[in-house]
ROSE-4610 file (N, C-alpha, C; in Angstrom, 1 decimal, always signed):
// ROSE-4610
residu = [M/M/M/D/D/D/M/M/M/R/R/R/K/K/K/I/I/I/L/L/L/T/T/T/K/K/K/E/E/E/E/E/E/K/K/K/D/D/D/K/K/K/K/K/K/E/E/E/T/T/T/R/R/R/N/N/N/K/K/K/V/V/V/I/I/I/I/I/I/G/G/G/L/L/L/V/V/V/L/L/L/V/V/V/A/A/A/I/I/I/M/M/M/I/I/I/F/F/F/G/G/G/T/T/T/V/V/V/G/G/G/Y/Y/Y/A/A/A/F/F/F/F/F/F/S/S/S/N/N/N/P/P/P/T/T/T/D/D/D/N/N/N/N/N/N/K/K/K/A/A/A/K/K/K/I/I/I/T/T/T/Y/Y/Y/K/K/K/G/G/G/I/I/I/E/E/E/F/F/F/I/I/I/L/L/L/N/N/N/E/E/E/N/N/N/N/N/N/L/L/L/W/W/W/Q/Q/Q/F/F/F/K/K/K/V/V/V/Q/Q/Q/N/N/N/L/L/L/G/G/G/F/F/F/E/E/E/T/T/T/Q/Q/Q/Y/Y/Y/N/N/N/P/P/P/K/K/K/E/E/E/T/T/T/E/E/E/N/N/N/I/I/I/S/S/S/V/V/V/P/P/P/V/V/V/S/S/S/A/A/A/S/S/S/V/V/V/Y/Y/Y/T/T/T/Y/Y/Y/S/S/S/G/G/G/K/K/K/P/P/P/L/L/L/F/F/F/F/F/F/L/L/L/G/G/G/Q/Q/Q/G/G/G/A/A/A/A/A/A/K/K/K/Q/Q/Q/E/E/E/I/I/I/A/A/A/R/R/R/N/N/N/L/L/L/W/W/W/N/N/N/V/V/V/L/L/L/S/S/S/R/R/R/A/A/A/P/P/P/Q/Q/Q/D/D/D/G/G/G/C/C/C/I/I/I/K/K/K/S/S/S/Y/Y/Y/E/E/E/K/K/K/L/L/L/C/C/C/G/G/G/D/D/D/N/N/N/T/T/T/P/P/P/I/I/I/K/K/K/N/N/N/C/C/C/S/S/S/E/E/E/D/D/D/N/N/N/I/I/I/I/I/I/I/I/I/I/I/I/Q/Q/Q/E/E/E/Q/Q/Q/N/N/N/Y/Y/Y/T/T/T/E/E/E/I/I/I/S/S/S/E/E/E/E/E/E/D/D/D/I/I/I/E/E/E/I/I/I/K/K/K/Q/Q/Q/E/E/E/D/D/D/N/N/N/C/C/C/I/I/I/F/F/F/I/I/I/A/A/A/A/A/A/P/P/P/Y/Y/Y/A/A/A/E/E/E/Q/Q/Q/G/G/G/R/R/R/A/A/A/A/A/A/D/D/D/A/A/A/F/F/F/L/L/L/F/F/F/K/K/K/I/I/I/L/L/L/G/G/G/I/I/I/N/N/N]
num = [1/1/1/2/2/2/3/3/3/4/4/4/5/5/5/6/6/6/7/7/7/8/8/8/9/9/9/10/10/10/11/11/11/12/12/12/13/13/13/14/14/14/15/15/15/16/16/16/17/17/17/18/18/18/19/19/19/20/20/20/21/21/21/22/22/22/23/23/23/24/24/24/25/25/25/26/26/26/27/27/27/28/28/28/29/29/29/30/30/30/31/31/31/32/32/32/33/33/33/34/34/34/35/35/35/36/36/36/37/37/37/38/38/38/39/39/39/40/40/40/41/41/41/42/42/42/43/43/43/44/44/44/45/45/45/46/46/46/47/47/47/48/48/48/49/49/49/50/50/50/51/51/51/52/52/52/53/53/53/54/54/54/55/55/55/56/56/56/57/57/57/58/58/58/59/59/59/60/60/60/61/61/61/62/62/62/63/63/63/64/64/64/65/65/65/66/66/66/67/67/67/68/68/68/69/69/69/70/70/70/71/71/71/72/72/72/73/73/73/74/74/74/75/75/75/76/76/76/77/77/77/78/78/78/79/79/79/80/80/80/81/81/81/82/82/82/83/83/83/84/84/84/85/85/85/86/86/86/87/87/87/88/88/88/89/89/89/90/90/90/91/91/91/92/92/92/93/93/93/94/94/94/95/95/95/96/96/96/97/97/97/98/98/98/99/99/99/100/100/100/101/101/101/102/102/102/103/103/103/104/104/104/105/105/105/106/106/106/107/107/107/108/108/108/109/109/109/110/110/110/111/111/111/112/112/112/113/113/113/114/114/114/115/115/115/116/116/116/117/117/117/118/118/118/119/119/119/120/120/120/121/121/121/122/122/122/123/123/123/124/124/124/125/125/125/126/126/126/127/127/127/128/128/128/129/129/129/130/130/130/131/131/131/132/132/132/133/133/133/134/134/134/135/135/135/136/136/136/137/137/137/138/138/138/139/139/139/140/140/140/141/141/141/142/142/142/143/143/143/144/144/144/145/145/145/146/146/146/147/147/147/148/148/148/149/149/149/150/150/150/151/151/151/152/152/152/153/153/153/154/154/154/155/155/155/156/156/156/157/157/157/158/158/158/159/159/159/160/160/160/161/161/161/162/162/162/163/163/163/164/164/164/165/165/165/166/166/166/167/167/167/168/168/168/169/169/169/170/170/170/171/171/171/172/172/172/173/173/173/174/174/174/175/175/175/176/176/176/177/177/177/178/178/178/179/179/179/180/180/180/181/181/181/182/182/182/183/183/183/184/184/184/185/185/185/186/186/186/187/187/187/188/188/188/189/189/189/190/190/190/191/191/191/192/192/192/193/193/193/194/194/194/195/195/195/196/196/196/197/197/197/198/198/198/199/199/199/200/200/200/201/201/201/202/202/202/203/203/203]
x = [+13.2/+12.2/+12.9/+14.0/+14.8/+15.1/+15.5/+15.9/+14.7/+13.6/+12.3/+11.9/+12.1/+11.9/+12.8/+14.1/+15.0/+14.7/+14.3/+13.9/+12.7/+11.8/+10.6/+10.8/+11.8/+12.1/+12.8/+13.7/+14.4/+13.4/+12.4/+11.3/+10.5/+10.2/+9.5/+10.3/+11.5/+12.5/+12.5/+12.7/+12.7/+11.3/+10.3/+9.0/+8.8/+9.2/+9.1/+10.0/+11.2/+12.2/+11.5/+10.9/+10.4/+9.2/+8.4/+7.2/+7.7/+8.9/+9.4/+9.8/+10.5/+11.0/+9.9/+8.8/+7.6/+7.0/+6.9/+6.2/+7.0/+8.4/+9.3/+9.3/+9.2/+9.1/+7.7/+6.7/+5.3/+5.3/+6.0/+6.1/+6.9/+8.0/+8.9/+8.1/+7.4/+6.5/+5.5/+4.8/+3.8/+4.4/+5.6/+6.2/+6.7/+7.2/+7.6/+6.5/+5.4/+4.2/+3.5/+3.6/+3.0/+3.7/+4.9/+5.8/+5.6/+5.6/+5.4/+4.0/+3.0/+1.7/+1.4/+2.1/+2.1/+2.7/+3.9/+4.6/+3.8/+3.1/+2.3/+1.1/+0.4/-0.9/-0.6/+0.5/+0.7/+1.4/+2.4/+3.2/+2.5/+1.6/+0.9/+0.0/-0.5/-1.3/-0.4/+0.8/+1.7/+2.1/+2.5/+3.1/+2.0/+0.7/-0.4/-1.1/-0.5/-1.2/-1.4/-2.6/-2.8/-1.7/-1.2/-0.1/-0.3/-0.1/+0.0/+1.1/+1.7/+2.6/+2.1/+2.1/+1.5/+2.4/+2.9/+3.9/+5.1/+5.6/+6.8/+6.5/+5.3/+5.1/+4.3/+4.7/+4.1/+3.0/+1.9/+0.7/+0.4/+0.3/+0.1/-1.2/-2.1/-3.3/-3.1/-3.2/-2.8/-3.9/-3.7/-4.7/-5.9/-5.8/-7.0/-7.7/-7.4/-8.0/-7.8/-6.5/-6.2/-4.9/-4.9/-3.7/-2.5/-1.4/-0.3/+0.8/+1.3/+2.4/+3.2/+4.4/+5.2/+5.5/+5.6/+5.9/+7.0/+8.2/+9.3/+9.4/+9.5/+9.7/+8.6/+7.4/+6.3/+5.3/+4.8/+3.8/+2.4/+1.6/+0.2/-0.7/-1.9/-2.9/-4.2/-4.6/-5.9/-6.9/-8.1/-9.1/-9.1/-8.6/-8.6/-7.2/-6.9/-5.6/-5.8/-4.7/-4.9/-5.7/-5.6/-6.4/-7.9/-8.2/-9.7/-10.2/-9.3/-9.7/-9.2/-8.5/-8.1/-9.0/-10.3/-11.4/-12.0/-11.6/-12.1/-11.2/-11.9/-11.2/-10.8/-9.5/-9.1/-8.3/-9.0/-8.3/-7.9/-6.9/-6.3/-4.8/-4.2/-2.8/-2.1/-2.8/-2.2/-1.4/-0.4/+0.5/+0.6/+1.3/+1.5/+2.3/+3.2/+3.9/+3.0/+1.9/+0.9/+0.5/+0.5/+0.0/+1.1/+2.3/+3.5/+3.8/+3.8/+4.1/+3.1/+1.9/+0.9/-0.4/-1.2/-2.5/-3.5/-4.4/-5.5/-6.8/-7.8/-9.1/-10.1/-11.2/-12.2/-13.5/-14.3/-15.6/-16.5/-17.3/-18.0/-17.5/-18.3/-17.9/-17.9/-17.7/-17.8/-16.6/-16.7/-15.6/-14.4/-14.7/-13.6/-12.8/-13.4/-12.5/-11.7/-12.3/-11.4/-10.3/-10.6/-9.5/-8.4/-8.7/-7.6/-6.9/-7.6/-7.0/-6.0/-6.4/-5.6/-4.3/-4.4/-3.2/-2.3/-2.8/-2.1/-1.6/-2.0/-1.8/-0.2/+0.6/+2.1/+2.7/+2.1/+2.8/+2.3/+1.2/+0.6/+1.4/+1.2/+1.8/+1.2/-0.2/-0.9/-2.1/-2.9/-4.1/-5.1/-5.8/-6.7/-7.9/-8.4/-9.5/-10.6/-11.8/-13.0/-12.7/-13.2/-13.2/-14.4/-14.7/-15.8/-15.4/-16.2/-15.9/-17.3/-17.2/-18.3/-19.2/-20.5/-21.6/-21.8/-21.0/-21.2/-21.5/-21.9/-22.1/-23.2/-24.2/-25.2/-24.8/-23.6/-23.0/-22.1/-21.8/-20.9/-21.5/-20.7/-21.2/-21.1/-21.8/-21.9/-20.6/-19.6/-18.4/-17.2/-17.6/-16.5/-15.9/-14.6/-13.9/-14.1/-14.3/-14.3/-13.0/-12.6/-11.3/-11.4/-10.2/-10.2/-9.5/-10.1/-9.5/-8.1/-8.0/-6.7/-5.5/-5.9/-4.9/-4.7/-5.9/-5.8/-6.1/-5.6/-5.8/-7.1/-8.1/-9.5/-9.9/-10.4/-11.1/-12.6/-13.4/-14.9/-15.5/-16.1/-16.8/-18.2/-18.9/-20.4/-20.8/-21.9/-22.5/-23.5/-23.3/-24.3/-25.3/-26.6/-27.6/-28.0/-27.5/-27.8/-28.2/-29.1/-29.6/-28.7/-28.2/-27.2/-25.8/-24.9/-23.6/-22.6/-21.9/-20.8/-19.8/-18.7/-17.6/-18.1/-19.2/-19.7/-20.4/-20.7/-21.4/-20.3/-19.0/-18.0/-17.4/-17.4/-16.9/-15.8/-14.5/-13.5/-13.0/-12.9/-12.3/-11.5/-10.9/-10.0/-10.3/-10.4/-10.5/-9.5/-8.5/-7.4/-6.9/-6.9/-6.4/-7.6/-8.7/-9.9/-10.0/-10.2/-10.5/-12.0/-12.8/-14.2/-14.3/-14.8/-15.1/-16.5/-17.2/-18.7/-18.9/-19.4/-19.6/-20.8/-21.4/-22.4/-21.7/-22.5/-21.9/-21.0/-21.5/-20.8/-19.5/-19.3/-18.2/-17.2/-17.5/-16.6/-15.2/-15.1/-13.7/-12.9/-13.6/-12.9/-12.6/-13.4/-13.2/-12.0/-11.9/-10.8/-9.5/-9.5/-8.3/-7.9/-8.8/-8.3/-7.7/-8.1/-7.5/-6.2/-6.0/-4.7/-3.7/-4.1/-3.2/-2.7/-3.6/-3.3/-2.2/-2.4/-1.5/-0.2/-0.2/+1.1/+1.8/+1.2/+1.8/+1.7/+0.7/+0.6/-0.4/-1.4/-2.5/-2.4]
y = [-54.7/-53.7/-52.3/-52.1/-50.8/-50.8/-52.0/-52.0/-51.7/-52.3/-52.0/-50.5/-49.9/-48.5/-47.6/-48.1/-47.4/-47.5/-48.7/-48.9/-48.2/-48.1/-47.5/-45.9/-45.4/-44.0/-43.7/-44.6/-44.4/-44.5/-45.4/-45.4/-44.1/-43.6/-42.4/-41.2/-41.2/-40.1/-40.2/-41.5/-41.7/-41.2/-41.6/-41.2/-39.6/-39.0/-37.6/-36.9/-37.5/-37.0/-37.1/-38.3/-38.6/-37.7/-37.4/-36.5/-35.0/-34.6/-33.3/-33.1/-34.2/-34.2/-34.1/-34.9/-34.9/-33.5/-33.0/-31.6/-30.5/-30.7/-29.8/-29.9/-31.1/-31.3/-30.8/-31.0/-30.4/-29.0/-28.3/-26.8/-26.3/-27.0/-26.6/-26.8/-27.9/-28.1/-27.0/-26.6/-25.5/-24.2/-23.9/-22.7/-22.8/-23.9/-24.0/-23.9/-24.7/-24.6/-23.3/-22.6/-21.3/-20.3/-20.4/-19.4/-19.7/-21.0/-21.3/-20.9/-21.1/-20.8/-19.3/-18.6/-17.1/-16.6/-17.1/-16.8/-17.2/-18.3/-18.8/-17.9/-17.6/-16.8/-15.3/-14.8/-13.3/-12.8/-13.5/-13.0/-12.7/-13.7/-13.5/-12.2/-11.8/-10.7/-9.4/-9.4/-8.4/-8.2/-9.4/-9.3/-8.9/-9.2/-9.0/-7.7/-6.8/-5.5/-4.8/-4.2/-3.5/-2.4/-2.4/-1.4/-0.9/+0.4/+0.8/+1.8/+2.0/+3.0/+4.0/+5.2/+6.2/+7.4/+7.6/+8.6/+8.5/+7.3/+7.0/+7.0/+7.3/+7.4/+6.0/+5.4/+4.1/+4.4/+3.9/+4.0/+2.6/+2.6/+1.3/+1.4/+0.5/+0.5/+0.0/+0.8/+0.4/-0.3/-0.7/-1.3/-0.5/+0.8/+1.8/+2.0/+1.2/+1.3/+2.7/+3.3/+4.6/+4.4/+5.1/+5.0/+5.8/+5.2/+5.8/+6.0/+7.3/+7.5/+8.7/+9.0/+10.1/+10.9/+12.3/+13.2/+14.1/+14.2/+14.9/+14.7/+13.4/+12.9/+13.3/+13.8/+14.1/+13.0/+12.4/+11.3/+11.9/+11.1/+11.5/+10.3/+10.4/+9.2/+9.7/+9.1/+9.5/+8.4/+8.7/+7.7/+7.1/+7.8/+7.3/+7.4/+6.7/+6.8/+7.7/+8.1/+9.1/+8.5/+7.2/+6.6/+6.7/+6.8/+6.9/+8.3/+9.2/+10.7/+11.4/+10.7/+11.4/+11.9/+11.6/+12.1/+13.4/+13.8/+14.9/+16.2/+17.2/+18.4/+19.3/+19.6/+20.5/+21.7/+22.7/+23.8/+24.9/+24.4/+25.3/+25.5/+26.7/+27.0/+26.8/+26.5/+26.4/+25.1/+25.2/+23.9/+23.8/+22.7/+22.5/+23.6/+24.3/+25.5/+26.7/+26.7/+27.9/+27.8/+26.6/+26.4/+26.2/+26.0/+25.7/+26.9/+26.6/+27.6/+28.7/+28.5/+29.6/+29.0/+29.9/+29.5/+29.1/+28.2/+27.8/+27.9/+28.4/+28.5/+27.7/+27.2/+26.4/+27.1/+27.1/+27.6/+26.3/+25.8/+24.5/+23.4/+22.3/+21.2/+19.9/+18.7/+17.5/+16.8/+15.7/+14.8/+15.4/+16.4/+17.1/+17.9/+18.6/+19.3/+18.5/+17.3/+16.4/+15.8/+15.5/+14.8/+15.9/+17.0/+18.1/+18.5/+18.7/+19.2/+18.1/+16.8/+15.8/+15.6/+15.9/+15.8/+17.0/+18.2/+19.4/+19.8/+19.2/+19.5/+19.8/+18.9/+19.0/+20.2/+20.7/+21.8/+23.2/+23.2/+24.5/+25.1/+26.4/+27.1/+26.8/+26.3/+26.1/+25.2/+24.8/+23.9/+24.8/+24.2/+24.9/+25.5/+26.6/+27.2/+27.6/+27.9/+28.3/+29.7/+30.0/+31.4/+31.6/+32.9/+33.2/+34.3/+34.3/+35.3/+36.0/+37.3/+38.0/+37.2/+37.4/+36.8/+35.3/+34.8/+33.4/+33.5/+34.6/+34.8/+33.9/+33.5/+32.7/+31.2/+30.8/+29.6/+29.5/+30.7/+30.8/+31.0/+30.6/+30.9/+32.4/+32.8/+34.2/+34.8/+34.0/+34.5/+34.2/+33.7/+33.3/+34.6/+34.7/+35.8/+35.9/+37.1/+37.4/+37.4/+36.7/+36.6/+37.1/+37.3/+37.9/+37.0/+36.7/+35.7/+36.2/+37.6/+38.1/+38.1/+37.7/+37.7/+36.4/+35.7/+34.5/+33.3/+32.1/+30.9/+30.3/+30.1/+29.7/+28.6/+27.5/+26.5/+26.5/+26.7/+26.7/+25.4/+24.7/+23.4/+23.5/+23.1/+23.2/+21.8/+21.4/+20.1/+20.3/+19.6/+19.6/+18.5/+18.8/+17.8/+17.2/+16.1/+15.3/+13.9/+13.4/+12.0/+11.1/+11.4/+10.5/+11.2/+10.4/+11.0/+10.5/+11.5/+11.3/+12.3/+12.2/+13.2/+14.6/+14.6/+15.9/+16.6/+16.0/+16.6/+17.3/+17.2/+17.7/+19.0/+20.0/+21.3/+21.8/+22.0/+22.6/+23.8/+24.9/+26.1/+27.0/+28.0/+28.8/+30.3/+31.1/+32.6/+33.3/+33.8/+34.3/+33.2/+33.4/+32.3/+31.5/+31.7/+30.8/+29.7/+28.4/+27.2/+26.8/+26.7/+26.3/+24.8/+24.0/+22.6/+22.3/+22.0/+21.6/+20.2/+19.4/+18.0/+17.3/+16.3/+15.6/+15.1/+14.8/+14.3/+13.0/+12.1/+10.8/+11.0/+12.1/+12.3/+13.3/+13.8/+14.8/+14.4/+13.2/+12.6/+12.5/+12.1/+11.9/+13.3/+14.2/+15.5/+16.1/+15.9/+16.4/+15.8/+14.5/+13.8/+14.4/+14.5/+15.1/+16.4/+17.3/+18.5/+18.3/+17.4/+17.2/+16.6/+15.7/+15.2/+16.3/+17.2/+18.4/+19.3/+19.7/+20.5/+20.0/+18.5/+17.8/+17.5/+17.9/+17.7/+16.3/+15.5/+14.1/+14.0/+14.8/+14.7/+16.1]
z = [+48.6/+48.7/+48.3/+48.9/+48.6/+47.0/+46.4/+45.1/+44.1/+44.5/+43.7/+43.8/+45.0/+45.1/+44.2/+44.2/+43.4/+41.9/+41.5/+40.0/+39.7/+40.7/+40.4/+40.2/+41.1/+41.0/+39.7/+39.2/+38.0/+36.9/+36.9/+35.9/+35.8/+37.0/+37.1/+36.5/+36.8/+36.2/+34.8/+34.2/+32.8/+32.1/+32.8/+32.3/+32.2/+33.3/+33.4/+32.3/+32.2/+31.1/+29.7/+29.5/+28.3/+27.9/+29.0/+28.8/+28.5/+29.2/+29.0/+27.5/+27.0/+25.7/+24.8/+24.9/+24.0/+24.0/+25.2/+25.4/+24.6/+24.8/+24.2/+22.7/+22.2/+20.7/+20.2/+20.9/+20.5/+20.4/+21.4/+21.5/+20.3/+20.0/+18.9/+17.6/+17.4/+16.2/+16.0/+17.2/+17.1/+16.7/+17.2/+16.9/+15.3/+14.9/+13.5/+12.5/+12.8/+12.0/+12.0/+13.2/+13.3/+12.5/+12.5/+11.7/+10.2/+9.8/+8.4/+8.0/+8.9/+8.5/+8.4/+9.3/+9.1/+7.9/+7.6/+6.3/+5.1/+5.1/+4.0/+3.8/+4.9/+4.8/+4.7/+5.3/+5.4/+4.2/+3.8/+2.7/+1.4/+1.0/-0.3/-0.2/+1.0/+1.1/+0.9/+1.6/+1.5/+0.0/-0.6/-2.0/-3.0/-2.7/-3.6/-3.4/-2.6/-2.3/-3.6/-3.8/-5.1/-5.4/-6.5/-6.9/-8.3/-8.5/-9.9/-10.0/-11.1/-11.4/-12.5/-12.1/-13.0/-13.1/-14.3/-14.6/-13.7/-13.5/-12.7/-11.2/-10.7/-9.3/-8.9/-7.8/-7.4/-6.4/-6.7/-5.8/-5.2/-3.8/-3.1/-2.3/-2.5/-1.7/-0.3/+0.7/+2.1/+2.8/+4.1/+4.9/+5.2/+5.1/+5.2/+4.0/+2.9/+1.5/+1.0/+1.3/+0.7/-0.1/-1.3/-2.2/-1.6/-1.3/-0.7/-1.7/-1.8/-2.8/-2.2/-2.9/-2.5/-3.7/-3.5/-4.4/-3.8/-4.4/-3.8/-2.3/-2.0/-0.6/+0.4/-0.1/+0.7/+0.6/+1.6/+1.6/+1.4/+0.7/+0.4/+0.5/+0.8/+0.8/+0.3/-0.8/-1.5/-1.6/-1.7/-1.8/-3.2/-4.2/-5.6/-6.2/-7.2/-7.9/-9.1/-9.7/-10.9/-12.1/-12.2/-13.4/-13.3/-11.9/-11.6/-11.8/-11.9/-11.9/-13.3/-14.1/-15.4/-16.2/-16.2/-17.1/-16.4/-15.2/-14.6/-15.0/-15.6/-16.1/-14.8/-14.7/-13.6/-14.2/-14.7/-15.4/-14.4/-13.5/-12.6/-12.8/-12.4/-12.5/-11.2/-10.1/-8.8/-8.7/-7.9/-7.6/-6.1/-5.7/-4.3/-3.7/-4.5/-4.0/-3.7/-4.3/-4.0/-2.6/-2.0/-0.6/+0.4/-0.1/+0.8/+1.7/+3.0/+4.0/+4.1/+3.7/+3.7/+4.3/+4.9/+5.4/+4.3/+4.6/+3.6/+4.3/+3.6/+4.2/+3.3/+4.0/+3.3/+3.5/+2.5/+2.5/+2.0/+3.0/+2.7/+3.4/+3.5/+4.2/+3.4/+4.0/+3.3/+3.0/+2.2/+1.9/+1.1/+0.3/-0.5/+0.4/+1.4/+2.4/+3.2/+3.7/+4.5/+3.7/+2.4/+1.6/+1.3/+1.0/+0.6/+1.9/+3.0/+4.2/+4.7/+4.6/+5.2/+4.4/+3.1/+2.3/+2.2/+2.4/+2.4/+3.8/+4.8/+6.2/+6.4/+5.8/+6.1/+5.4/+4.4/+3.6/+4.0/+4.7/+5.1/+6.3/+6.5/+7.7/+9.0/+8.8/+10.0/+9.6/+10.6/+10.3/+9.5/+8.5/+7.6/+8.5/+8.1/+8.8/+7.8/+8.5/+7.7/+7.2/+6.0/+5.6/+4.7/+4.4/+3.5/+2.5/+1.4/+0.4/+0.1/-0.4/-0.8/-1.8/-1.6/-2.4/-2.0/-1.0/-0.5/+1.0/+1.5/+2.9/+3.5/+2.7/+3.1/+3.4/+2.9/+3.1/+4.3/+4.9/+6.0/+7.4/+8.4/+9.7/+10.0/+11.1/+11.5/+11.7/+12.4/+12.8/+11.8/+10.7/+9.7/+9.1/+9.1/+8.6/+7.1/+6.5/+5.0/+4.5/+3.4/+2.8/+1.3/+0.8/-0.5/-1.5/-2.6/-3.6/-4.1/-4.1/-4.7/-3.6/-2.4/-1.4/-0.6/-0.5/+0.3/-0.5/+0.0/-0.6/+0.0/-0.9/-0.4/-1.3/-0.8/-1.6/-1.2/-2.2/-2.0/-2.5/-1.6/-2.0/-2.0/-3.0/-3.1/-3.5/-3.0/-3.3/-4.4/-5.5/-6.6/-6.4/-6.8/-6.7/-7.9/-8.2/-9.4/-9.1/-9.9/-9.7/-10.4/-11.5/-12.3/-12.2/-11.5/-11.2/-12.4/-12.9/-13.8/-13.8/-14.5/-14.5/-14.8/-15.7/-16.1/-15.1/-14.0/-12.8/-11.9/-12.2/-11.4/-12.1/-11.4/-12.0/-11.1/-11.6/-10.8/-11.6/-10.9/-11.7/-10.6/-11.2/-10.4/-10.8/-9.7/-9.9/-9.0/-9.5/-8.6/-7.7/-6.4/-5.4/-4.9/-5.5/-5.1/-6.0/-5.4/-6.2/-5.8/-6.9/-6.7/-7.2/-6.2/-6.5/-6.3/-7.4/-7.2/-7.7/-6.8/-7.1/-6.3/-6.8/-6.0/-4.8/-3.7/-2.4/-2.7/-3.5/-3.7/-4.5/-5.2/-6.0/-5.5/-4.3/-3.7/-3.5/-3.0/-2.7/-4.1/-5.1/-6.4/-7.0/-6.8/-7.3/-6.6/-5.2/-4.5/-4.9/-5.1/-5.5/-6.9/-7.8/-9.2/-9.0/-8.0/-7.8/-7.2/-6.2/-5.6/-6.7/-7.5/-8.5/-9.4/-9.7/-10.7/-10.0/-8.8/-8.1/-7.8/-7.7/-7.5/-8.8/-9.9/-11.2/-11.7/-11.2/-11.6/-12.8/-12.8/-13.9/-14.6]
């Protein structure tokens, strides 16, 4: 009777040990296949990220669908890459140094303002603010300070109303320190990026 109990206990111990080994092997297999699966499915995505090289600068499309690049160790993120904006004329003499360590004012709202402000934020002396210039008071708020194109850096953004959108509908020009960007709503981001690429010396 005692011998059978001992044998039964030994059999139970062996069974428990075998079950533990099986469970351990299953867990190890899950970990191995999980790691291999992650590597298999993740790495191709990482390796196949959209990239272009334009005038020696590498542009990488990140997870936010923005083109990420560096110029003189400064990071930038734009909606478009330079190839998508090279047909837009940007006859301005301003450069990124024009805005470095100085305040920047915006007259107008929209995607162009957001795109430029986001990318120049790190080079400005403070966060961009609203400003107004003479002859444009009707586009400004009541308490918006009046600025001067000969003294202040101002970017004036106007929405053009066109039914057919093309590069010809975008107009960018400079008068003293004022930059005028006129574009249809759907093209404002691209117009802003064309301006950014010009002042960064890319286009």
